[in-house]
Structures are given as structure tokens and as C-alpha cells.
PDB file with one MODEL, atoms N, CA, C and O in Angstrom:
MODEL        1
ATOM      1  N   MET A   1     110.061-173.676  -5.853  1.00  0.00           N
ATOM      2  CA  MET A   1     108.802-173.451  -6.549  1.00  0.00           C
ATOM      3  C   MET A   1     108.978-173.897  -7.994  1.00  0.00           C
ATOM      4  O   MET A   1     109.989-173.605  -8.633  1.00  0.00           O
ATOM      5  N   ASN A   2     107.983-174.604  -8.491  1.00  0.00           N
ATOM      6  CA  ASN A   2     108.073-175.187  -9.815  1.00  0.00           C
ATOM      7  C   ASN A   2     107.246-174.379 -10.827  1.00  0.00           C
ATOM      8  O   ASN A   2     106.605-173.391 -10.470  1.00  0.00           O
ATOM      9  N   ILE A   3     107.273-174.813 -12.087  1.00  0.00           N
ATOM     10  CA  ILE A   3     106.620-174.071 -13.165  1.00  0.00           C
ATOM     11  C   ILE A   3     105.109-173.969 -12.958  1.00  0.00           C
ATOM     12  O   ILE A   3     104.476-174.862 -12.396  1.00  0.00           O
ATOM     13  N   GLY A   4     104.559-172.868 -13.424  1.00  0.00           N
ATOM     14  CA  GLY A   4     103.120-172.684 -13.444  1.00  0.00           C
ATOM     15  C   GLY A   4     102.497-172.259 -12.138  1.00  0.00           C
ATOM     16  O   GLY A   4     101.281-172.078 -12.077  1.00  0.00           O
ATOM     17  N   SER A   5     103.281-172.091 -11.088  1.00  0.00           N
ATOM     18  CA  SER A   5     102.723-171.675  -9.800  1.00  0.00           C
ATOM     19  C   SER A   5     102.568-170.163  -9.744  1.00  0.00           C
ATOM     20  O   SER A   5     103.369-169.424 -10.316  1.00  0.00           O
ATOM     21  N   VAL A   6     101.523-169.709  -9.042  1.00  0.00           N
ATOM     22  CA  VAL A   6     101.218-168.286  -8.926  1.00  0.00           C
ATOM     23  C   VAL A   6     101.070-167.946  -7.451  1.00  0.00           C
ATOM     24  O   VAL A   6     100.373-168.642  -6.712  1.00  0.00           O
ATOM     25  N   LEU A   7     101.734-166.861  -7.022  1.00  0.00           N
ATOM     26  CA  LEU A   7     101.645-166.400  -5.639  1.00  0.00           C
ATOM     27  C   LEU A   7     100.924-165.063  -5.596  1.00  0.00           C
ATOM     28  O   LEU A   7     101.250-164.155  -6.361  1.00  0.00           O
ATOM     29  N   GLY A   8      99.938-164.936  -4.701  1.00  0.00           N
ATOM     30  CA  GLY A   8      99.239-163.675  -4.521  1.00  0.00           C
ATOM     31  C   GLY A   8     100.100-162.671  -3.767  1.00  0.00           C
ATOM     32  O   GLY A   8     101.141-163.024  -3.213  1.00  0.00           O
ATOM     33  N   ASP A   9      99.661-161.430  -3.751  1.00  0.00           N
ATOM     34  CA  ASP A   9     100.386-160.376  -3.043  1.00  0.00           C
ATOM     35  C   ASP A   9     100.549-160.728  -1.571  1.00  0.00           C
ATOM     36  O   ASP A   9      99.631-161.255  -0.943  1.00  0.00           O
ATOM     37  N   GLY A  10     101.719-160.435  -1.032  1.00  0.00           N
ATOM     38  CA  GLY A  10     101.966-160.605   0.390  1.00  0.00           C
ATOM     39  C   GLY A  10     102.153-162.031   0.855  1.00  0.00           C
ATOM     40  O   GLY A  10     102.147-162.285   2.059  1.00  0.00           O
ATOM     41  N   CYS A  11     102.320-162.980  -0.069  1.00  0.00           N
ATOM     42  CA  CYS A  11     102.567-164.373   0.334  1.00  0.00           C
ATOM     43  C   CYS A  11     103.950-164.500   0.955  1.00  0.00           C
ATOM     44  O   CYS A  11     104.891-163.805   0.571  1.00  0.00           O
ATOM     45  N   ILE A  12     104.052-165.405   1.926  1.00  0.00           N
ATOM     46  CA  ILE A  12     105.340-165.730   2.527  1.00  0.00           C
ATOM     47  C   ILE A  12     105.566-167.224   2.332  1.00  0.00           C
ATOM     48  O   ILE A  12     104.755-168.044   2.759  1.00  0.00           O
ATOM     49  N   VAL A  13     106.676-167.569   1.683  1.00  0.00           N
ATOM     50  CA  VAL A  13     107.078-168.966   1.528  1.00  0.00           C
ATOM     51  C   VAL A  13     108.425-169.099   2.225  1.00  0.00           C
ATOM     52  O   VAL A  13     109.429-168.563   1.757  1.00  0.00           O
ATOM     53  N   ASN A  14     108.442-169.817   3.348  1.00  0.00           N
ATOM     54  CA  ASN A  14     109.647-169.934   4.164  1.00  0.00           C
ATOM     55  C   ASN A  14     110.621-170.970   3.616  1.00  0.00           C
ATOM     56  O   ASN A  14     110.334-171.684   2.655  1.00  0.00           O
ATOM     57  N   THR A  15     111.788-171.026   4.265  1.00  0.00           N
ATOM     58  CA  THR A  15     112.860-171.918   3.846  1.00  0.00           C
ATOM     59  C   THR A  15     112.428-173.379   3.893  1.00  0.00           C
ATOM     60  O   THR A  15     111.583-173.773   4.696  1.00  0.00           O
ATOM     61  N   ALA A  16     113.025-174.159   3.018  1.00  0.00           N
ATOM     62  CA  ALA A  16     112.821-175.601   2.933  1.00  0.00           C
ATOM     63  C   ALA A  16     111.389-175.996   2.586  1.00  0.00           C
ATOM     64  O   ALA A  16     111.030-177.167   2.717  1.00  0.00           O
ATOM     65  N   ALA A  17     110.571-175.057   2.151  1.00  0.00           N
ATOM     66  CA  ALA A  17     109.233-175.378   1.647  1.00  0.00           C
ATOM     67  C   ALA A  17     109.366-175.733   0.170  1.00  0.00           C
ATOM     68  O   ALA A  17     110.161-175.130  -0.551  1.00  0.00           O
ATOM     69  N   THR A  18     108.581-176.716  -0.279  1.00  0.00           N
ATOM     70  CA  THR A  18     108.611-177.096  -1.685  1.00  0.00           C
ATOM     71  C   THR A  18     107.218-176.966  -2.283  1.00  0.00           C
ATOM     72  O   THR A  18     106.230-177.422  -1.709  1.00  0.00           O
ATOM     73  N   LEU A  19     107.164-176.335  -3.445  1.00  0.00           N
ATOM     74  CA  LEU A  19     105.913-176.154  -4.176  1.00  0.00           C
ATOM     75  C   LEU A  19     106.083-176.800  -5.540  1.00  0.00           C
ATOM     76  O   LEU A  19     106.903-176.355  -6.343  1.00  0.00           O
ATOM     77  N   ASP A  20     105.309-177.850  -5.806  1.00  0.00           N
ATOM     78  CA  ASP A  20     105.365-178.491  -7.108  1.00  0.00           C
ATOM     79  C   ASP A  20     104.621-177.631  -8.133  1.00  0.00           C
ATOM     80  O   ASP A  20     104.300-176.476  -7.856  1.00  0.00           O
ATOM     81  N   HIS A  21     104.351-178.178  -9.293  1.00  0.00           N
ATOM     82  CA  HIS A  21     103.804-177.439 -10.435  1.00  0.00           C
ATOM     83  C   HIS A  21     102.371-176.949 -10.228  1.00  0.00           C
ATOM     84  O   HIS A  21     101.567-177.576  -9.537  1.00  0.00           O
ATOM     85  N   ASP A  22     102.084-175.816 -10.846  1.00  0.00           N
ATOM     86  CA  ASP A  22     100.721-175.305 -11.023  1.00  0.00           C
ATOM     87  C   ASP A  22      99.945-175.074  -9.731  1.00  0.00           C
ATOM     88  O   ASP A  22      98.742-175.329  -9.677  1.00  0.00           O
ATOM     89  N   ASN A  23     100.619-174.597  -8.700  1.00  0.00           N
ATOM     90  CA  ASN A  23      99.937-174.221  -7.461  1.00  0.00           C
ATOM     91  C   ASN A  23      99.484-172.774  -7.546  1.00  0.00           C
ATOM     92  O   ASN A  23     100.092-171.970  -8.252  1.00  0.00           O
ATOM     93  N   CYS A  24      98.421-172.440  -6.830  1.00  0.00           N
ATOM     94  CA  CYS A  24      97.900-171.074  -6.809  1.00  0.00           C
ATOM     95  C   CYS A  24      97.665-170.672  -5.359  1.00  0.00           C
ATOM     96  O   CYS A  24      96.798-171.228  -4.684  1.00  0.00           O
ATOM     97  N   LEU A  25      98.447-169.696  -4.883  1.00  0.00           N
ATOM     98  CA  LEU A  25      98.342-169.214  -3.512  1.00  0.00           C
ATOM     99  C   LEU A  25      97.705-167.835  -3.523  1.00  0.00           C
ATOM    100  O   LEU A  25      98.134-166.956  -4.270  1.00  0.00           O
ATOM    101  N   GLY A  26      96.685-167.642  -2.700  1.00  0.00           N
ATOM    102  CA  GLY A  26      95.969-166.380  -2.631  1.00  0.00           C
ATOM    103  C   GLY A  26      96.757-165.296  -1.909  1.00  0.00           C
ATOM    104  O   GLY A  26      97.929-165.475  -1.577  1.00  0.00           O
ATOM    105  N   VAL A  27      96.105-164.191  -1.676  1.00  0.00           N
ATOM    106  CA  VAL A  27      96.707-163.026  -1.022  1.00  0.00           C
ATOM    107  C   VAL A  27      97.009-163.342   0.441  1.00  0.00           C
ATOM    108  O   VAL A  27      96.160-163.874   1.156  1.00  0.00           O
ATOM    109  N   GLY A  28      98.225-163.008   0.879  1.00  0.00           N
ATOM    110  CA  GLY A  28      98.584-163.118   2.283  1.00  0.00           C
ATOM    111  C   GLY A  28      98.728-164.526   2.823  1.00  0.00           C
ATOM    112  O   GLY A  28      98.663-164.725   4.036  1.00  0.00           O
ATOM    113  N   VAL A  29      98.920-165.505   1.958  1.00  0.00           N
ATOM    114  CA  VAL A  29      99.108-166.895   2.405  1.00  0.00           C
ATOM    115  C   VAL A  29     100.482-167.032   3.055  1.00  0.00           C
ATOM    116  O   VAL A  29     101.459-166.440   2.596  1.00  0.00           O
ATOM    117  N   HIS A  30     100.545-167.823   4.135  1.00  0.00           N
ATOM    118  CA  HIS A  30     101.805-168.071   4.846  1.00  0.00           C
ATOM    119  C   HIS A  30     102.130-169.559   4.754  1.00  0.00           C
ATOM    120  O   HIS A  30     101.366-170.404   5.223  1.00  0.00           O
ATOM    121  N   ILE A  31     103.273-169.868   4.142  1.00  0.00           N
ATOM    122  CA  ILE A  31     103.757-171.242   4.027  1.00  0.00           C
ATOM    123  C   ILE A  31     104.968-171.366   4.945  1.00  0.00           C
ATOM    124  O   ILE A  31     105.989-170.716   4.721  1.00  0.00           O
ATOM    125  N   SER A  32     104.857-172.196   5.972  1.00  0.00           N
ATOM    126  CA  SER A  32     105.905-172.348   6.985  1.00  0.00           C
ATOM    127  C   SER A  32     107.055-173.220   6.474  1.00  0.00           C
ATOM    128  O   SER A  32     106.931-173.864   5.432  1.00  0.00           O
ATOM    129  N   PRO A  33     108.179-173.240   7.211  1.00  0.00           N
ATOM    130  CA  PRO A  33     109.315-174.071   6.814  1.00  0.00           C
ATOM    131  C   PRO A  33     108.942-175.554   6.717  1.00  0.00           C
ATOM    132  O   PRO A  33     108.170-176.068   7.527  1.00  0.00           O
ATOM    133  N   GLY A  34     109.505-176.229   5.710  1.00  0.00           N
ATOM    134  CA  GLY A  34     109.333-177.664   5.565  1.00  0.00           C
ATOM    135  C   GLY A  34     108.010-178.124   4.996  1.00  0.00           C
ATOM    136  O   GLY A  34     107.752-179.326   4.937  1.00  0.00           O
ATOM    137  N   VAL A  35     107.167-177.201   4.577  1.00  0.00           N
ATOM    138  CA  VAL A  35     105.871-177.561   3.977  1.00  0.00           C
ATOM    139  C   VAL A  35     106.108-178.129   2.580  1.00  0.00           C
ATOM    140  O   VAL A  35     107.004-177.681   1.864  1.00  0.00           O
ATOM    141  N   HIS A  36     105.299-179.122   2.196  1.00  0.00           N
ATOM    142  CA  HIS A  36     105.326-179.631   0.824  1.00  0.00           C
ATOM    143  C   HIS A  36     103.936-179.512   0.218  1.00  0.00           C
ATOM    144  O   HIS A  36     102.968-180.065   0.739  1.00  0.00           O
ATOM    145  N   LEU A  37     103.852-178.778  -0.896  1.00  0.00           N
ATOM    146  CA  LEU A  37     102.614-178.686  -1.668  1.00  0.00           C
ATOM    147  C   LEU A  37     102.819-179.466  -2.954  1.00  0.00           C
ATOM    148  O   LEU A  37     103.660-179.098  -3.775  1.00  0.00           O
ATOM    149  N   ALA A  38     102.052-180.548  -3.141  1.00  0.00           N
ATOM    150  CA  ALA A  38     102.111-181.294  -4.395  1.00  0.00           C
ATOM    151  C   ALA A  38     101.502-180.421  -5.500  1.00  0.00           C
ATOM    152  O   ALA A  38     101.128-179.278  -5.234  1.00  0.00           O
ATOM    153  N   GLY A  39     101.396-180.924  -6.711  1.00  0.00           N
ATOM    154  CA  GLY A  39     100.909-180.128  -7.828  1.00  0.00           C
ATOM    155  C   GLY A  39      99.422-179.816  -7.775  1.00  0.00           C
ATOM    156  O   GLY A  39      98.638-180.528  -7.148  1.00  0.00           O
ATOM    157  N   ASN A  40      99.055-178.731  -8.450  1.00  0.00           N
ATOM    158  CA  ASN A  40      97.660-178.312  -8.612  1.00  0.00           C
ATOM    159  C   ASN A  40      96.939-178.068  -7.291  1.00  0.00           C
ATOM    160  O   ASN A  40      95.762-178.402  -7.154  1.00  0.00           O
ATOM    161  N   VAL A  41      97.632-177.494  -6.333  1.00  0.00           N
ATOM    162  CA  VAL A  41      97.042-177.147  -5.039  1.00  0.00           C
ATOM    163  C   VAL A  41      96.621-175.683  -5.084  1.00  0.00           C
ATOM    164  O   VAL A  41      97.363-174.831  -5.572  1.00  0.00           O
ATOM    165  N   GLY A  42      95.432-175.399  -4.574  1.00  0.00           N
ATOM    166  CA  GLY A  42      94.964-174.022  -4.444  1.00  0.00           C
ATOM    167  C   GLY A  42      94.802-173.677  -2.975  1.00  0.00           C
ATOM    168  O   GLY A  42      94.245-174.461  -2.207  1.00  0.00           O
ATOM    169  N   ILE A  43      95.289-172.503  -2.580  1.00  0.00           N
ATOM    170  CA  ILE A  43      95.160-172.062  -1.191  1.00  0.00           C
ATOM    171  C   ILE A  43      94.560-170.663  -1.191  1.00  0.00           C
ATOM    172  O   ILE A  43      95.082-169.753  -1.835  1.00  0.00           O
ATOM    173  N   GLY A  44      93.453-170.498  -0.460  1.00  0.00           N
ATOM    174  CA  GLY A  44      92.722-169.237  -0.418  1.00  0.00           C
ATOM    175  C   GLY A  44      93.419-168.161   0.400  1.00  0.00           C
ATOM    176  O   GLY A  44      94.374-168.426   1.130  1.00  0.00           O
ATOM    177  N   ASP A  45      92.921-166.952   0.260  1.00  0.00           N
ATOM    178  CA  ASP A  45      93.492-165.774   0.917  1.00  0.00           C
ATOM    179  C   ASP A  45      93.607-165.962   2.429  1.00  0.00           C
ATOM    180  O   ASP A  45      92.740-166.555   3.071  1.00  0.00           O
ATOM    181  N   ARG A  46      94.690-165.444   2.969  1.00  0.00           N
ATOM    182  CA  ARG A  46      94.962-165.354   4.415  1.00  0.00           C
ATOM    183  C   ARG A  46      95.068-166.711   5.112  1.00  0.00           C
ATOM    184  O   ARG A  46      94.956-166.778   6.336  1.00  0.00           O
ATOM    185  N   SER A  47      95.278-167.774   4.372  1.00  0.00           N
ATOM    186  CA  SER A  47      95.426-169.092   4.997  1.00  0.00           C
ATOM    187  C   SER A  47      96.868-169.321   5.417  1.00  0.00           C
ATOM    188  O   SER A  47      97.791-168.695   4.896  1.00  0.00           O
ATOM    189  N   TRP A  48      97.047-170.232   6.370  1.00  0.00           N
ATOM    190  CA  TRP A  48      98.345-170.488   6.975  1.00  0.00           C
ATOM    191  C   TRP A  48      98.581-171.994   7.006  1.00  0.00           C
ATOM    192  O   TRP A  48      97.719-172.752   7.450  1.00  0.00           O
ATOM    193  N   VAL A  49      99.758-172.428   6.532  1.00  0.00           N
ATOM    194  CA  VAL A  49     100.107-173.847   6.528  1.00  0.00           C
ATOM    195  C   VAL A  49     101.303-174.033   7.452  1.00  0.00           C
ATOM    196  O   VAL A  49     102.370-173.467   7.217  1.00  0.00           O
ATOM    197  N   GLY A  50     101.122-174.833   8.511  1.00  0.00           N
ATOM    198  CA  GLY A  50     102.110-174.988   9.572  1.00  0.00           C
ATOM    199  C   GLY A  50     103.334-175.807   9.180  1.00  0.00           C
ATOM    200  O   GLY A  50     103.349-176.492   8.157  1.00  0.00           O
ATOM    201  N   ILE A  51     104.345-175.717  10.014  1.00  0.00           N
ATOM    202  CA  ILE A  51     105.640-176.365   9.805  1.00  0.00           C
ATOM    203  C   ILE A  51     105.468-177.852   9.476  1.00  0.00           C
ATOM    204  O   ILE A  51     104.782-178.589  10.184  1.00  0.00           O
ATOM    205  N   GLY A  52     106.113-178.267   8.378  1.00  0.00           N
ATOM    206  CA  GLY A  52     106.161-179.676   8.017  1.00  0.00           C
ATOM    207  C   GLY A  52     104.878-180.285   7.496  1.00  0.00           C
ATOM    208  O   GLY A  52     104.812-181.498   7.299  1.00  0.00           O
ATOM    209  N   ALA A  53     103.859-179.478   7.266  1.00  0.00           N
ATOM    210  CA  ALA A  53     102.595-180.005   6.729  1.00  0.00           C
ATOM    211  C   ALA A  53     102.759-180.361   5.249  1.00  0.00           C
ATOM    212  O   ALA A  53     103.648-179.846   4.569  1.00  0.00           O
ATOM    213  N   SER A  54     101.894-181.242   4.769  1.00  0.00           N
ATOM    214  CA  SER A  54     101.883-181.634   3.359  1.00  0.00           C
ATOM    215  C   SER A  54     100.466-181.526   2.816  1.00  0.00           C
ATOM    216  O   SER A  54      99.492-181.794   3.519  1.00  0.00           O
ATOM    217  N   VAL A  55     100.369-181.129   1.551  1.00  0.00           N
ATOM    218  CA  VAL A  55      99.072-181.061   0.879  1.00  0.00           C
ATOM    219  C   VAL A  55      99.169-181.920  -0.381  1.00  0.00           C
ATOM    220  O   VAL A  55     100.015-181.690  -1.244  1.00  0.00           O
ATOM    221  N   ILE A  56      98.282-182.918  -0.466  1.00  0.00           N
ATOM    222  CA  ILE A  56      98.284-183.877  -1.570  1.00  0.00           C
ATOM    223  C   ILE A  56      97.805-183.201  -2.861  1.00  0.00           C
ATOM    224  O   ILE A  56      97.044-182.234  -2.825  1.00  0.00           O
ATOM    225  N   GLN A  57      98.263-183.724  -3.990  1.00  0.00           N
ATOM    226  CA  GLN A  57      97.960-183.145  -5.295  1.00  0.00           C
ATOM    227  C   GLN A  57      96.470-182.933  -5.507  1.00  0.00           C
ATOM    228  O   GLN A  57      95.646-183.798  -5.213  1.00  0.00           O
ATOM    229  N   GLY A  58      96.149-181.738  -6.034  1.00  0.00           N
ATOM    230  CA  GLY A  58      94.789-181.412  -6.437  1.00  0.00           C
ATOM    231  C   GLY A  58      93.875-180.914  -5.335  1.00  0.00           C
ATOM    232  O   GLY A  58      92.717-180.594  -5.605  1.00  0.00           O
ATOM    233  N   CYS A  59      94.353-180.837  -4.109  1.00  0.00           N
ATOM    234  CA  CYS A  59      93.507-180.361  -3.001  1.00  0.00           C
ATOM    235  C   CYS A  59      93.381-178.841  -3.032  1.00  0.00           C
ATOM    236  O   CYS A  59      94.321-178.132  -3.391  1.00  0.00           O
ATOM    237  N   ASP A  60      92.214-178.362  -2.654  1.00  0.00           N
ATOM    238  CA  ASP A  60      91.976-176.928  -2.508  1.00  0.00           C
ATOM    239  C   ASP A  60      91.731-176.612  -1.044  1.00  0.00           C
ATOM    240  O   ASP A  60      90.964-177.293  -0.363  1.00  0.00           O
ATOM    241  N   ILE A  61      92.395-175.568  -0.573  1.00  0.00           N
ATOM    242  CA  ILE A  61      92.247-175.089   0.797  1.00  0.00           C
ATOM    243  C   ILE A  61      91.577-173.724   0.706  1.00  0.00           C
ATOM    244  O   ILE A  61      92.026-172.857  -0.043  1.00  0.00           O
ATOM    245  N   GLY A  62      90.504-173.534   1.467  1.00  0.00           N
ATOM    246  CA  GLY A  62      89.723-172.305   1.393  1.00  0.00           C
ATOM    247  C   GLY A  62      90.429-171.092   1.983  1.00  0.00           C
ATOM    248  O   GLY A  62      91.611-171.140   2.322  1.00  0.00           O
ATOM    249  N   HIS A  63      89.675-170.011   2.094  1.00  0.00           N
ATOM    250  CA  HIS A  63      90.166-168.770   2.695  1.00  0.00           C
ATOM    251  C   HIS A  63      90.177-168.909   4.216  1.00  0.00           C
ATOM    252  O   HIS A  63      89.348-169.614   4.791  1.00  0.00           O
ATOM    253  N   ASP A  64      91.132-168.224   4.863  1.00  0.00           N
ATOM    254  CA  ASP A  64      91.193-168.140   6.333  1.00  0.00           C
ATOM    255  C   ASP A  64      91.271-169.510   7.003  1.00  0.00           C
ATOM    256  O   ASP A  64      90.663-169.723   8.052  1.00  0.00           O
ATOM    257  N   VAL A  65      92.005-170.424   6.412  1.00  0.00           N
ATOM    258  CA  VAL A  65      92.192-171.775   6.953  1.00  0.00           C
ATOM    259  C   VAL A  65      93.539-171.850   7.667  1.00  0.00           C
ATOM    260  O   VAL A  65      94.511-171.227   7.240  1.00  0.00           O
ATOM    261  N   ILE A  66      93.590-172.612   8.753  1.00  0.00           N
ATOM    262  CA  ILE A  66      94.850-172.920   9.428  1.00  0.00           C
ATOM    263  C   ILE A  66      95.069-174.421   9.310  1.00  0.00           C
ATOM    264  O   ILE A  66      94.220-175.218   9.709  1.00  0.00           O
ATOM    265  N   VAL A  67      96.220-174.799   8.756  1.00  0.00           N
ATOM    266  CA  VAL A  67      96.627-176.201   8.680  1.00  0.00           C
ATOM    267  C   VAL A  67      97.724-176.385   9.722  1.00  0.00           C
ATOM    268  O   VAL A  67      98.782-175.761   9.631  1.00  0.00           O
ATOM    269  N   GLY A  68      97.477-177.234  10.705  1.00  0.00           N
ATOM    270  CA  GLY A  68      98.409-177.430  11.804  1.00  0.00           C
ATOM    271  C   GLY A  68      99.728-178.057  11.376  1.00  0.00           C
ATOM    272  O   GLY A  68      99.815-178.703  10.332  1.00  0.00           O
ATOM    273  N   ALA A  69     100.753-177.855  12.200  1.00  0.00           N
ATOM    274  CA  ALA A  69     102.080-178.410  11.942  1.00  0.00           C
ATOM    275  C   ALA A  69     102.005-179.920  11.766  1.00  0.00           C
ATOM    276  O   ALA A  69     101.367-180.615  12.557  1.00  0.00           O
ATOM    277  N   GLY A  70     102.663-180.422  10.720  1.00  0.00           N
ATOM    278  CA  GLY A  70     102.740-181.851  10.473  1.00  0.00           C
ATOM    279  C   GLY A  70     101.497-182.495   9.895  1.00  0.00           C
ATOM    280  O   GLY A  70     101.482-183.704   9.663  1.00  0.00           O
ATOM    281  N   ALA A  71     100.456-181.719   9.657  1.00  0.00           N
ATOM    282  CA  ALA A  71      99.214-182.273   9.104  1.00  0.00           C
ATOM    283  C   ALA A  71      99.425-182.719   7.660  1.00  0.00           C
ATOM    284  O   ALA A  71     100.304-182.217   6.960  1.00  0.00           O
ATOM    285  N   VAL A  72      98.599-183.673   7.229  1.00  0.00           N
ATOM    286  CA  VAL A  72      98.600-184.113   5.837  1.00  0.00           C
ATOM    287  C   VAL A  72      97.192-183.900   5.285  1.00  0.00           C
ATOM    288  O   VAL A  72      96.250-184.595   5.667  1.00  0.00           O
ATOM    289  N   VAL A  73      97.065-182.929   4.381  1.00  0.00           N
ATOM    290  CA  VAL A  73      95.774-182.596   3.778  1.00  0.00           C
ATOM    291  C   VAL A  73      95.556-183.530   2.594  1.00  0.00           C
ATOM    292  O   VAL A  73      96.340-183.543   1.645  1.00  0.00           O
ATOM    293  N   THR A  74      94.468-184.322   2.665  1.00  0.00           N
ATOM    294  CA  THR A  74      94.174-185.311   1.624  1.00  0.00           C
ATOM    295  C   THR A  74      92.882-185.020   0.874  1.00  0.00           C
ATOM    296  O   THR A  74      92.529-185.735  -0.064  1.00  0.00           O
ATOM    297  N   LYS A  75      92.169-183.960   1.290  1.00  0.00           N
ATOM    298  CA  LYS A  75      90.913-183.586   0.627  1.00  0.00           C
ATOM    299  C   LYS A  75      90.736-182.076   0.764  1.00  0.00           C
ATOM    300  O   LYS A  75      91.451-181.426   1.526  1.00  0.00           O
ATOM    301  N   ASP A  76      89.780-181.525   0.021  1.00  0.00           N
ATOM    302  CA  ASP A  76      89.531-180.088   0.062  1.00  0.00           C
ATOM    303  C   ASP A  76      89.113-179.651   1.466  1.00  0.00           C
ATOM    304  O   ASP A  76      88.445-180.391   2.189  1.00  0.00           O
ATOM    305  N   ILE A  77      89.522-178.428   1.836  1.00  0.00           N
ATOM    306  CA  ILE A  77      89.190-177.845   3.138  1.00  0.00           C
ATOM    307  C   ILE A  77      88.381-176.571   2.883  1.00  0.00           C
ATOM    308  O   ILE A  77      88.816-175.701   2.129  1.00  0.00           O
ATOM    309  N   ILE A  78      87.210-176.459   3.508  1.00  0.00           N
ATOM    310  CA  ILE A  78      86.357-175.285   3.291  1.00  0.00           C
ATOM    311  C   ILE A  78      86.860-174.087   4.096  1.00  0.00           C
ATOM    312  O   ILE A  78      87.681-174.233   5.002  1.00  0.00           O
ATOM    313  N   ASP A  79      86.361-172.915   3.754  1.00  0.00           N
ATOM    314  CA  ASP A  79      86.769-171.658   4.386  1.00  0.00           C
ATOM    315  C   ASP A  79      86.645-171.705   5.907  1.00  0.00           C
ATOM    316  O   ASP A  79      85.705-172.279   6.456  1.00  0.00           O
ATOM    317  N   GLY A  80      87.625-171.081   6.571  1.00  0.00           N
ATOM    318  CA  GLY A  80      87.529-170.802   7.993  1.00  0.00           C
ATOM    319  C   GLY A  80      87.850-171.926   8.951  1.00  0.00           C
ATOM    320  O   GLY A  80      87.767-171.729  10.164  1.00  0.00           O
ATOM    321  N   LEU A  81      88.215-173.103   8.457  1.00  0.00           N
ATOM    322  CA  LEU A  81      88.481-174.229   9.355  1.00  0.00           C
ATOM    323  C   LEU A  81      89.922-174.237   9.846  1.00  0.00           C
ATOM    324  O   LEU A  81      90.814-173.675   9.210  1.00  0.00           O
ATOM    325  N   THR A  82      90.134-174.880  10.981  1.00  0.00           N
ATOM    326  CA  THR A  82      91.463-175.263  11.450  1.00  0.00           C
ATOM    327  C   THR A  82      91.514-176.778  11.368  1.00  0.00           C
ATOM    328  O   THR A  82      90.645-177.461  11.911  1.00  0.00           O
ATOM    329  N   VAL A  83      92.538-177.315  10.686  1.00  0.00           N
ATOM    330  CA  VAL A  83      92.670-178.760  10.534  1.00  0.00           C
ATOM    331  C   VAL A  83      94.015-179.219  11.079  1.00  0.00           C
ATOM    332  O   VAL A  83      95.018-178.512  10.979  1.00  0.00           O
ATOM    333  N   VAL A  84      94.017-180.425  11.661  1.00  0.00           N
ATOM    334  CA  VAL A  84      95.230-181.000  12.245  1.00  0.00           C
ATOM    335  C   VAL A  84      95.240-182.504  11.993  1.00  0.00           C
ATOM    336  O   VAL A  84      94.198-183.096  11.712  1.00  0.00           O
ATOM    337  N   GLY A  85      96.418-183.121  12.093  1.00  0.00           N
ATOM    338  CA  GLY A  85      96.524-184.568  12.086  1.00  0.00           C
ATOM    339  C   GLY A  85      96.808-185.190  10.739  1.00  0.00           C
ATOM    340  O   GLY A  85      96.945-184.512   9.720  1.00  0.00           O
ATOM    341  N   VAL A  86      96.893-186.528  10.776  1.00  0.00           N
ATOM    342  CA  VAL A  86      97.162-187.336   9.589  1.00  0.00           C
ATOM    343  C   VAL A  86      96.096-188.425   9.517  1.00  0.00           C
ATOM    344  O   VAL A  86      96.112-189.348  10.331  1.00  0.00           O
ATOM    345  N   PRO A  87      95.173-188.341   8.566  1.00  0.00           N
ATOM    346  CA  PRO A  87      94.956-187.223   7.649  1.00  0.00           C
ATOM    347  C   PRO A  87      94.361-186.021   8.382  1.00  0.00           C
ATOM    348  O   PRO A  87      93.798-186.160   9.468  1.00  0.00           O
ATOM    349  N   ALA A  88      94.492-184.856   7.782  1.00  0.00           N
ATOM    350  CA  ALA A  88      94.004-183.623   8.411  1.00  0.00           C
ATOM    351  C   ALA A  88      92.491-183.673   8.601  1.00  0.00           C
ATOM    352  O   ALA A  88      91.742-184.006   7.682  1.00  0.00           O
ATOM    353  N   GLN A  89      92.060-183.336   9.817  1.00  0.00           N
ATOM    354  CA  GLN A  89      90.638-183.278  10.149  1.00  0.00           C
ATOM    355  C   GLN A  89      90.369-182.005  10.926  1.00  0.00           C
ATOM    356  O   GLN A  89      91.268-181.432  11.542  1.00  0.00           O
ATOM    357  N   GLU A  90      89.107-181.566  10.887  1.00  0.00           N
ATOM    358  CA  GLU A  90      88.729-180.330  11.566  1.00  0.00           C
ATOM    359  C   GLU A  90      89.004-180.427  13.064  1.00  0.00           C
ATOM    360  O   GLU A  90      88.678-181.424  13.708  1.00  0.00           O
ATOM    361  N   LEU A  91      89.607-179.378  13.601  1.00  0.00           N
ATOM    362  CA  LEU A  91      89.817-179.263  15.040  1.00  0.00           C
ATOM    363  C   LEU A  91      88.532-178.724  15.641  1.00  0.00           C
ATOM    364  O   LEU A  91      88.129-177.599  15.343  1.00  0.00           O
ATOM    365  N   LYS A  92      87.896-179.506  16.471  1.00  0.00           N
ATOM    366  CA  LYS A  92      86.625-179.106  17.095  1.00  0.00           C
ATOM    367  C   LYS A  92      86.892-178.170  18.264  1.00  0.00           C
ATOM    368  O   LYS A  92      87.897-178.300  18.962  1.00  0.00           O
ATOM    369  N   LYS A  93      85.983-177.228  18.468  1.00  0.00           N
ATOM    370  CA  LYS A  93      86.127-176.275  19.573  1.00  0.00           C
ATOM    371  C   LYS A  93      85.525-176.823  20.829  1.00  0.00           C
ATOM    372  O   LYS A  93      85.552-176.161  21.866  1.00  0.00           O
TER     373      LYS A  93
ENDMDL
END
């Protein structure tokens, strides 16, 4: 974890995850092993980022979002979505 990052209560950041500068993680966020968060990333409460996923600099992820394993987030994600793939896209039901 780098300078300027803030973690909300109950956050879990697993092994081999990297957080660059000035990230803000909400309450109860789960960061899985091997995740990379570039700088200035915001993640809303209760969101989950899967194994090996990456989030590009400046992206915001809403509340209650699931980012699938290996996904690459290249744009903001609104509340409540599940996203997968490269680039990350909404998983349709």
C-alpha cells in the first residue's frame, strides 16, 4: 500500500495485492490476492475485487460491486453490478 491511501473499517487486503497512491476503499471492501489498484482508485462499501484483477488509474467502483477474477476495470462501475473480462463489462443475468 502506497502513500495517501485510506481503508474503511473491516477492509481485507490479501497477500500479493498492490495498492498505488491515493486509493480510497470503503467499509468492508475485500481485495483478493494478486489484485493491482493503480492510483486514485475509489471502491465503495461492501465491494469485492477478485483474484488477479486490475483497476486502471482514476476509476471509481460503486457500492456492492463484484469484480471477477482477472478482470481489468478501465472505466467507472456503478453500484450493484458484477463485472468480468478484459476490459471489464457487466455480467448479464
